[in-house]
C-alpha positions in Angstrom: 0.0 0.0 0.0 1.3 3.5 -0.9 1.8 5.5 2.3 1.9 9.2 3.1 5.3 9.2 4.9 6.8 12.5 4.0 6.2 16.1 3.0 7.0 15.1 -0.6 4.1 12.6 -0.5 1.8 15.3 0.8 3.0 17.6 -2.0 2.4 15.0 -4.6 -1.2 14.4 -3.3 -1.9 18.2 -3.3 -0.8 18.5 -6.9 -3.1 15.7 -7.9 -6.0 17.2 -6.0 -5.5 20.6 -7.5 -5.7 19.1 -11.0 -8.9 17.2 -10.2 -10.8 19.9 -8.2 -10.2 23.6 -8.7 -12.1 24.3 -5.4 -9.4 22.5 -3.5 -6.7 24.4 -5.5 -8.3 27.6 -4.1 -8.3 26.1 -0.6 -4.6 25.4 -1.0 -3.9 29.0 -1.9 -5.6 30.2 1.3 -4.2 27.7 3.7 -0.7 27.6 5.2 1.7 24.6 5.0 -0.1 21.2 5.1 1.4 19.2 8.0 2.2 15.5 7.7 1.0 14.7 11.1 2.3 11.1 11.4 2.6 9.1 14.7 4.1 5.7 15.4 1.4 3.0 15.4 0.3 1.4 18.6 -1.9 1.6 21.7 -0.5 5.0 22.8 -1.5 6.7 19.5 -4.9 5.1 19.5 -5.5 6.2 23.1 -4.6 9.8 22.2 -7.2 9.7 19.4 -9.9 8.3 21.7 -9.2 11.0 24.3 -9.5 13.7 21.5 -13.1 12.7 20.6 -15.6 15.5 20.9 -13.2 17.8 22.9 -10.9 20.7 22.1 -7.2 20.3 21.7 -6.6 21.9 25.1 -9.1 19.6 26.8 -7.5 16.5 25.1 -4.0 17.6 26.2 -5.3 18.0 29.8 -6.9 14.6 29.8 -3.7 13.1 28.5 -1.5 14.7 31.2 -3.9 13.5 33.9 -4.1 10.0 32.6 -0.3 9.8 32.1 0.2 11.0 35.7 -2.2 8.4 37.0 -1.0 5.5 34.9 2.7 6.3 34.8 2.6 5.4 31.1 0.0 5.0 28.4 0.1 1.3 27.7 -2.6 -1.5 27.9 -1.1 -3.0 31.1 -0.9 0.4 32.8 -4.4 1.5 31.9 -6.0 -1.9 32.8 -4.3 -1.6 36.2 -6.3 1.6 37.0 -9.6 1.3 38.7 -12.7 2.9 37.2 -12.6 5.5 40.1 -9.0 6.5 39.2 -9.9 6.9 35.5 -12.9 9.0 36.5 -10.7 11.2 38.7 -8.4 11.7 35.8 -11.3 13.3 34.0 -12.3 10.5 31.6 -15.9 9.9 30.9 -17.2 6.3 31.5 -17.4 5.8 27.7 -13.8 6.8 27.1 -12.5 4.8 30.0 -14.4 1.7 28.9 -13.1 2.1 25.4 -9.5 2.4 26.5 -9.9 -0.7 28.6 -11.5 -2.7 25.9 -8.8 -1.8 23.4 -6.1 -2.6 25.9 -7.6 -6.0 26.6 -7.9 -6.7 22.9 -4.3 -5.8 22.4 -3.0 -7.9 25.3 -5.1 -10.9 24.3 -3.9 -10.7 20.7 -7.3 -9.9 19.2 -6.1 -6.5 18.0 -2.7 -6.0 16.3 -2.5 -2.2 15.8 0.6 -2.4 13.7 -0.9 -5.0 11.5 -4.0 -2.7 11.0 -1.6 -0.3 9.3 -0.9 -2.9 6.6 -4.5 -3.6 5.7 -6.8 -2.1 3.1 -8.7 0.8 4.7 -12.1 -0.8 4.7 -10.7 -4.1 6.2 -8.8 -2.2 8.9 -11.9 0.0 9.8 -14.0 -3.2 10.0 -11.6 -4.9 12.4 -11.1 -1.9 14.6 -14.8 -1.0 14.9 -15.6 -4.5 16.0 -14.4 -3.3 19.4 -17.2 -1.5 21.2 -16.5 2.2 21.6 -14.2 2.4 18.6 -16.2 4.1 15.8 -15.4 4.8 12.2 -13.9 8.2 13.0 -11.5 6.8 15.5 -10.4 4.0 13.2 -10.0 6.4 10.2 -8.0 9.0 12.1 -5.7 6.2 13.3 -5.2 5.0 9.8 -4.5 8.5 8.5 -1.9 9.4 11.2 -0.4 6.0 12.1 -0.5 4.1 8.8 -0.2 7.1 6.5 -3.1 5.7 4.6 -3.5 7.8 1.4 -7.2 7.3 0.7 -9.0 7.4 4.0 -11.4 10.3 4.7 -13.2 10.7 8.1 -16.5 12.1 6.8 -18.0 12.1 10.3 -15.6 14.8 11.4 -17.4 18.0 12.1 -14.3 20.2 11.3 -14.0 18.5 7.9 -17.7 19.0 7.2 -17.5 22.7 8.1 -14.3 23.2 6.1 -15.8 21.5 3.0 -19.0 23.6 3.2 -17.0 26.8 3.5 -14.3 26.0 0.9 -16.8 24.6 -1.6 -19.4 27.4 -1.1 -22.1 25.1 0.2 -25.2 26.6 1.9 -25.2 23.9 4.6 -22.7 21.7 6.2 -22.9 18.2 4.6 -23.8 15.2 6.6 -21.3 12.4 7.1 -23.0 10.3 4.4 -23.1 13.3 2.0 -19.5 14.1 2.6 -18.4 10.5 2.1 -20.0 10.5 -1.3 -18.6 13.9 -2.2 -15.0 12.9 -1.2 -15.0 10.0 -3.5 -13.9 12.3 -6.3 -10.7 13.0 -4.4 -9.7 9.3 -4.4 -6.9 8.0 -4.3 -5.7 11.1 -2.3 -8.5 11.5 0.2 -6.0 11.3 3.1 -4.2 14.3 1.7 -7.6 16.1 1.1 -8.4 15.6 4.8 -5.1 17.1 5.8 -5.7 20.1 3.5 -9.2 20.7 4.8 -8.1 20.5 8.5 -5.5 23.1 7.7 -8.1 25.2 5.9 -10.3 25.0 8.9 -7.5 26.2 11.1 -5.9 28.8 8.8 -9.0 30.2 7.1 -11.9 29.6 9.4 -9.7 30.4 12.5 -11.0 27.7 14.7 -9.5 24.9 16.8 -8.6 22.3 14.2 -8.5 19.2 16.4 -10.5 16.5 14.6 -13.8 15.8 16.3 -16.4 13.2 15.3 -20.0 14.2 14.7 
């Protein structure tokens, strides 16, 4: 599978997107540099994505610091050693705490190989990851974008992406996740770079907190 591993890969994707959609070309002109945003695959990266669901960047960072302080490290063994009360005191909702624990158990039991997920076709990887309760499509897709460098994944349930697309494409209303998924098909096989571009557009042009959030 082709990966987005470098700034050159992002640049190649942007060139292809500009050729296929002039609206994205305009968005590129208005946005600043498009970051690569790659992370090593594994439990720690997925935990960070889970903590960032539905919260601002500042809130996600605060949750991470509290959890790391409580656990000592962000690993399946360390998280599973914490009681529900300690997780709650660290600021985690019950849903996030339960998801972190389920993922940790799946990793330790060999039911979820997060490095192997990065070698799979996008649909197969999303299917495998979302089989774990609490891991939705957005979480799986963001993991594949940033940990696998998947070139053709687009988290259409992301509210920031929906808002950026509506603004950049001159739409009267923000598209639904289903509508955005269909719309983004025209950007294949570079939807992963389109997502990076539109998050940058959201931050640089719309002047908002650009942490991905699911809708």
